[in-house]
C-alpha angles and dihedrals in degrees: 000000000000117000118206111231091207100057105002095241116158111232131186117262111270095028111137099196131039113253093216105043103012094237117156099248098212095048096042093044127244141199106243096172098086112128090357116132116243115257130192110237122196110235113255090238090063095047121095114262093244091058095050114105130191117254111266116257112236121219140127110292136169114292122200109253115248113245108251116247129191107282095022122135111242113217112233091209103053104003095239121149118243134189113262092246094061123099097188130042113262091215105045105007095239118151116266095200094116111025138129121263120225106249122223110251113258093240091054090058090061097045114075116232110260112237117216115260115266110235128203120254110284095016119122128204110258091012133085089031093290117140113233098228106027101030090223121147124237094259094056092044090051092053092048091049091053091048091052091051092048092051092049092050091047092052092049093048092046092050091050093049092047092054099041108028114063099196090053091049091050092049091051092049092049092050091048091052090049092052090047090052091050092051092048091049089056100044104021125059111219115210131201128190116253127193124204116238092217137020124192132174131213088218131007145155111258092236093045108045125179097255090070090079090073101039094099090238121120096197093064126068147175113251125190130176112243095210093070099067134283110331116229140172126212115208116192127195132201093228137025110280137194103218113205108157143019134191110210136189113193130197128009112317100218097032104033096171094048093087141026118265126217114255098181136022129200109203120203116190126205088247090064094252121127138204133188123219131193118209130202122234099243136118090223121094113268127201118221132184119235128203141180092038099119114139096001123152093188142012131204116216109204118190103218102164135028143211094221128223125212092217111040135058099201133076115231137198119184103190144357120193116187130200129195131197108274 
């Protein structure tokens, strides 16, 4: 440890400049005997002439740059790394007031720092069968080594069988497809189209009955006068369904402004559950999400709000396509 005589700062051995005041330690003078054991030195007068050496001449000389570590201060003068507590470069003495800090690599931020293994009292790293880094005994390390070899052999044999034996390859592919299907069943909802077996309307025009909403034709439509009570459709199925989605076309396709369009639906399922749906005022097909329809054998579609037309007096729906969970 080298102590600066100007400010008393303790500096590492080999440091040319004081980290606190920037003084050149060899010119300013320093006490380098801190924490050094006392040694008996033979006076130069008593030493043989061939062993006498001239006193070293002090002066600034090249100092090996310190390898930069994460958090170090990089000197802008010589590029040497310095400990974060220093205010002057230990190599050239330049001020470290405004310097860059070595950033920790991005991958190190995601990897937790490995703590040294805690050994039992009396145990020594590398001795007593204790591994230096993991602290595992020889028995555990032996088991892990055998497991790694077995896994490696199993992978090599499986790869060879997959490439050379067709039945094994087919079995692996089938199993992989089965696992893929299981994962999709958990995270992906599969939908299948479902058609009602009967459609009735609480009110309808004779030439535009309610069953026209499921005839797969866009140029036909259900029309119902709005001055005869709340229009509604009843769609009945031949088995319990779990309705999840609907594709709807509202209004009259060729003459969109000739009739009112539904703005809101109130769905009532046969199970007693309900669900409300908002519809956009557009002649294009619109996809809507349905809920609460598990186990239903019928659903009532009540038109409770309208996008009104200045010309017509009826509300019209061209098509309703329903989808259940497959």
